[in-house]
N, C-alpha and C positions, 0 to 999 in steps of 0.2 A: 082412803089412799094407801094406808098400810096394808090393807087386804089385797089391793091390786098388785102391790110389789111382791107379796108372798106368792101370788099366782104366776108371776113372770117366769118363763122358761128360758134358761141360758143354754146356748148350744155348747156341746162338749168340744174340746180341742184336742188335737193330736200333733205330735212332733213329726213333720214331714221332711223327707230327704229324697231328692231326685238322684237317680243312678243311670241317667240316659247318656252320659259322656261317651260310652263305648259305641253308641249308635249314631254319633254325630259325624259329619263329613267336612267339618270346617277346614281342617288342615290337609285334607287329601287333595292331590293334584292329578288330574287325568292327563296322561301323556301317551295315549294310545295303547296302554297295557292290555294284555289278553287275560282271559278268565282263568287260565291255567295256574296263575300265581295264587289265587285264593284256594284252589284245590291243594296246591303244595303246602300252603300255610296250614290248611285244615288237617292234612295228612300228618305233617310234622307234629302238630299239637296233639292230635288224638293218638298217634302211634306211641308217643312218649308216655301217654296216660295208660294205654293198653299194655305196654311193656311192663309197667309197674304193677299191673293186676295179674299178669300171667303166672308169676311165682306162687300165688295163692290159688290159682285155678288148676294148672297142670304143670307143676315144676319139673317133672321128669322128661318133658318133651322139648326137643330143640326148636328154636325159632329160625325160620328160613326166609329168604327172599323168593320171589316167584322164579327167578332164574336159577336158584339153587335147589329146586325141588328134585327129588330122586324117586323113581318109580317104586311103589310099594313101601316107602319109608314114612312112618308116622311123624308128623311135625306140625308146627303152628306157623301160619302166615298171617300177616297183618297188611291191610291195604284198603283201597277205595273201591266200592262196588260200582259197577256199571251195568245197567239193565237194558238188554236188547228187547225192544218192544215192537211188535209187528204193526201195531195200530198207532204208534206215536206219530203225531202230526209232523210234517216236514214242509219246507218251503217249496219243494217240488210238487207236493200235493196241492198247496195253495195256488201254484201256477196252473196246474192241470184243471183245477176247479174254475179258474178264470177262463180257460180256453174251451172247456167242455160245455155242452148244452145242459146236462143234468148235474147240478151241484152235489158235492159230497155231503153225506149226512153228518150233522154236528153231533159228536158224542160227548157224554159226560164222564165216561171212564174209558181209558185206553188199554185196559188189561186184556190179555189173550192167553190161551192155554199154551201157546208156543213160546211165550216169553222165557228168557233165561238170563242168568246172572254171570258176570265176569268180575274177577278181582284183579286189580292192577296196583303195582307200586312203581318205583323209579326204574326197576330192572326189567319189567315186562308185565304180561297179563296172562291169566289162565281162566278157562271156562270152568264153572262150578257145577257140581251135581251132588246128589245125596239129600240130606235132611234140610237144606236151606230152601225155604219157600220163596219163590220170586214174588208172590203176591204180597208178602209182608214188607219187603225192602224196596228201596228206590236208589236211583243213581245219586251218588254223593255220600252214602253211608260209609263210615269207617268202622270196621269190625275186625276181630281176630277169629280165625277158623282153625279147628283141629281136623286133620284128615291126612290123605295121602294121594299121590299122583297115580292115576291108572294107566294102563297100557294105551288107552285112547288119547292120552295127553290131557285129560281132565283132572280136576282136583275133587276127590270124593270127600265131601264134608261129613264129619261125624259129630261135631259139636261146635257151638257158636258162643263167643264171648262178646257181649256188648259193654259199653262204658258204664252203664248203670247210673243211678242218681248221684249227683255230686255232693260234696260236703254241704251241710246246712248250718247256718248260724243258729245258736241256741235260742229257743223261744223264750220270750220274757215271762217273768212270773205273772200270774193272773192278777190284774189290778183291782178286780172286784166291781168294775162298772162296765156296762155294755156300750160299745161304740160300733157304728155301722158304716160300711162303705157301699155305695150304690153304683152298680154297673149298668150302663145303657149302651146300645149300639144300633146301627141301622135306622137312625131317625128319618133319613131320606126326605128332609124338608125340601119342598119343591116338586115332589112326585105328585102326579095328578090324583092318585088314589089315596094319598096320605091324609090323615085326619088331624088338623092343627089342634082341635079341642082335646084330643087324646094326650098330646104332649103337654099342653097347658095344664091339664089335670095332674100329670106327673110332677110338673114344676111346682104347682100349688101344694101338692102333697108333701114333697120333700123339703119345701121351704117353710112348712108349718102353717099354711093358710087354709088348710082343710081339715075336717075331722073333729072329733071331740077331744077332750083333754088327754085321753090315753093315746090317741093317734099323734097328737102334737108332742107328747112326751117322747114318743119313738122318733119323730122327726127331729127333735132337738138332739138326739144321740147320733145323727148322721154327721160324720166328720169329713167325708170326702165323697165326691161324685166323679166317676170316670166314664167318659164317653169314648167308646172303642171303635171309632171309624164310621165311614159312610153316613156322615151327618147331613149332607146335602145331595141332591140329585138334579143336575142341570139338564134341561130338555135336550135330547140328543140331536134334534134337528138343527139346533143352533151351531153345533160343533162340526161344520162341514168344510172347514178350511178356508171359507170365504170371509172377507172383511164384513164386520157387523155394523149395521146402522145403529143410530142412537136408541131406537125403540128396542131392538134386539139386545143391545148392551144392557138396557134396563132389565129386560127379562132374564138375562144371564145372571145378574147380580141380585135379583129379587130373593131367591132362596137363601143366599148368604145373609142378606139383610134381615130376613125373618128369623133365621137361626140366631143371629146376634141379639135380637130382642129377647128371645127366650133364654139364651145363655146369660144375659145381663141379670135377669131375675134370679138365676141360680147363684152367680158369682157374688151378688150383693148379699147373699146369706151363707153360702157354703163354699169351701175350697173346691175348685173345679179343674180337672185335667181333661183336655180334649186331644185325641189322637187322630191323625189322618187315616183315611181308608182308600180303597180302590176308586171310589166315585168322588172323592174330595179334590179340591184344587191344590194338589201337592204333587211332588215328583212321583213317577210311576214305580220306579225300582226301589226295593228294600235296601237298607232301612229308610223309610220315608221320613223326611225332615219335618219339623213342626210347621203347622199352618201359620202363615204370616199374620202378625198381630194387626196389621192394617185392615184385614178382613173383618175384624171384630172391634170396631171403634168404641162400642158401648161396654162390652164385657171386659176388654183388655185394660180398661181404666181402673179396674179393681186388682189389688195385689193377690187376690185369691184365684185369679184366672191364670192358668198355665197351659200354653200350647206345647205339646210334647211330641216325641218321636214315635214311630211305629217300627219295631217293637218298643215297648215302654216298660221301664223298671223303676220302682220307687219303694221306699220304706215308710211305714207309719208306726211310730212307737216300736221300732226294731222288728216289725213284721214285714217281710219282704214280699212284694207283689211283682209279678212279671206277666206281661200279656201282649197280644198282638190283635190286629183288627181282622184277622181271619184268613189272610191270603195264604199263609203257610199251610194251614190245615186244609183249605179248599184245594190246594195244589196236590197235596198228598192223596186226597180223595180221587184225583184223576189218574194217578199213576201207581196206586197200590190199593189194597182192599182191607177193610176192617168192619166190624159189626156196627160201629157208630163212630162219630167224630171224636168222642172223648177217648176212644182207643188210640186214635191218631195223636191226640195230645199227650197221652201217657208215653207213647213211643218216642216222641221228640224229646221228652225229659230223660228217658232211659238211654237214648242215643246221645244225650248231652248236646243236642243241636236243635235250634228252633226251626231252621229252614234247610233241611238236607237237600231238597230239590233245587235250591239256588246254587249256582246260576244256570243249571241245565234247563229247567222248564219254568223257573220262577225268577223274574228279573231282579237283579241286585247290582250294587255298585262294584266295579272291579277292584277290590282291595288288593294290595300287593304284599303286605307283610303281616296281615292279621285276618281273622274271621270273626266278625262281631257277633255272629249268631251262636257261637260256642257258649254253652251254659256253664259258667265257672262255679257259681254258687247256687245251691238249690233254693228256689223260692218256697215260701209257705203257702202262697196262693198263686195259681197259674190260670189265667183267664184268656179266652179267645172270643172275639166278637163276631157278629154277623152270621150266626148259625141258624139252622132251621128251627130248633127248639131248645128249651132250657134243659141242661143236664149237669149233674155234679157227681164227683167221685173222689173219695179219699184214697190216696195210694201211699204205701210205706216202702222205705228203702231198707237195704240190708244193715245199715248203720243207724237205724232209728229215725231216719228222715220221714217227715209227714207232710204231704202236699195235698191241698184241696184244688182239684181241677174244676173249672166252671166254664160251660158253654153259654155264652150270652146270646139270646135270640134277637133277631131283627125286630126292633120296636115297631116300625111302621107296619109290619105284617102281623105281629102277634100281640102288640100292646103290653109286652112283658118286660119289666126291669128286674134286675137281680139285686137283692139286698142281703148282705152277709155281715156277720160279726167281724170286727177288725182284730180283736185279741184272739190269738190262735186257738187256744184250748177250747173256749166256749164256741168258737166258730166251727171247729171240727165236730163238737158234740151236737151242735144245733143242726148241722147238715146230715148227721148220721154217718157212721163208718162205712155203710154200704153204698151211700150216695143214692139211695132209692127214694121211697115215698117221703121219708123225713126231709130229704133234700128238696123235694118238689115244693115244699112249703115256702121256700125262700124266693121262688119266682112270683113276683107281685104283678097282677094283671090290672091294667088301667083301661 
């Protein structure tokens, strides 16, 4: 009996703090307001920040408004970028597609060589030329530009100032014990091609019901599971706007019921955060509000179960995590270009904005006096769900900030979950500073 007690493994614990208040819409009231107000709020917030950075960037140059530009005079202007895109979809195209015999080809990226950028503030707008690449930026970016007005009435850009990484809370001292966070996304329970055995294997692994003593010791060090969106997939044929019969209603709810059974097994053993995604039964526009607890009668009975917003921000033992279910990065991929999705992630942090394309091409709530996607404090870990493959990268800021970027692949397609250290310093060391081959070891295949 004494020998059995010695072999018992006790799960590690961490101090959890939710920081999702900024993404809630409880007190917001919709009175028919337009989206211009969120752009004004964003411009006011970011312009104040950029003005504070200009003295350390180019203190000898004056700051002008668009209306105050003078031909040939070097100056700095700050404003919101608008990107003219030849291939950007419009409602007129949708109408012509319905009226024409041959439907338009669906594109995955709307970039074109003729795209150009315009910068605007309250006083006016000016077309940009020079070193600013239209392929890098999107409508909604707030930046400062050094240049001068040309005889053609354009602003010739010579240099660009972005907001950069925000201030970061100090990383805690290494505690001497390993703790893990497991990231999963794209479970797509209910999809005809999904493999329930694959997810059950993952559940058994992280709850400590599989493997030898070494594997179970690692499982006991998992202190948090985060599911980053697209957990269920409802058959599309059911959602045709018609009233559903009792049989179809049962089919509609079956994936959620199956998901609840699996989540109950996790919540009975480990703290669990679940975020909504584009295919989940939640509001479409960002920030998505938590999935209703009535959808999960089994797992919500445990105090370890938390239904969270998308984006989602939380702290574990003073390590800050920030992440989304992938809509912001997917939308950037349609209207700009990068080598990979982790480059898009890095840009959003250096722009200090999680979703710069909202509300132009990415649906979001029409906030009037704030922009919840502004990144005020730099996270230690920034994750994005529902990506094609696992990637990781460590980036560093000018003031010593260190952020681990993680792309979480769709589990239903890849069978990969991401396991990472919670404590910042060993987490960075484990993934490798280059985010290359060393980082790939943290993608666990089931």
